[in-house]
Phi, psi and omega in degrees: 000136179269119183266005189246145179221139180262004181292137179241117177199161177271144182216165173211054170089319182077186180302138183291137181266168188298310184290321177299317178299318181294317180297318178297316181297317180296314181298317180293318179299316179295322179296322177296319177296318176303313184298317178298317179300317180294322178297331179274003176082019182249138174244020183300316183298315180297315184287328185271327183248345170286169182270111175244103186309319181297324179291323177293318183291313190259332182249003176056039178273064189289343177298339180297334178295341177257312189289335184299331185284354178256004177255153179219159188262005180167174184298314182292325178300307181289326181298310183288326176295315181288327175296317179292321175301317179294315184295320186255333186288325184299310180297321180295318179293321178296324182285315184273329192095160187298311184300313182293320180297313181295318177301316181297315181300312182291319182295318179292323178294314178294319178299320177298320177296320178298319178297317178297322179291318185295327183278350181204069189294341181250010181287146176252012177286134181272127175252127178223156175122155181270010189299326178301311178293324180295318177295326175296318177297318180299316178299313180300319180294321178296329178282326180280316186230065188297334187258006175290151186258131171236163180254110179291124185058029178063015183232312189263115178289133181210144176290148184300322182298324178285326177298317179299315180296317180297312182296318179296318180295318179298316179295321181295309183292328176292325181290322182277340180270343181081009178280169182053057184299339179272003181247131182276076183296326178298322178295321179298310179296321179298319178298319178293316182296312180296322177298318179296316178297322179297315184287321183269349183301321180295320178298315179296320179295318179297319179295321178296318180297319177296316179297316180296318180294322178297316178296321180297317180294322178295321178295317178296321179297317179296319178297319180294319180296320177296314180296315182295320178297318178294318179296317179297322179296317180295321179296317180297320179295319179296322180293326179289331181289337183085181183289150176267127182259129179253000000 
């Protein structure tokens, strides 16, 4: 499959697709439940369904690797995540179809959570938000439509491929510098990494299959050459002996 396009145009998501609409509705619904819980003075939802690496490690609360991506830390947090989902997700779902798009979204989100867990298996810091999956969508969009134009901060026009590089670089340098302690930069990078492996995995698998088939044919050829050589040798020996008289 070719993930690259040379088309250059400005876009803003297009008509909303079924899965994107459903994901937005679920995230907004969960956020409302969170907000009510917070108003009642409870943080149970965040602690039980957010990603707490220590709870996954010691209490086997592995569902948190899925549920954390449907929780958010505030109005602006969910607004920008859902806006990005709308802007990039619609075209991706139309291009891939619903099953592949939903699989990609969930796999990148879970993969981002796994990365966050692996780098701090005993941490009690709560990670919430769909940003891992959103960064995965951004990467996929950059690979599919690298030359499309988006407006960074609604002001600066930039091609999607440069936006992906900028966002990835910011997340990387923030993660190694320890800045933005309230932002899960490892999850952002994890979403991009898992997304890249997901997209390129088929190509690598196809190349491995071609390589394996080539090796198999070479092995069969060598076996045939050995067998044919032995057979040819026996025929030559029989011819040298002359006819057998009964």
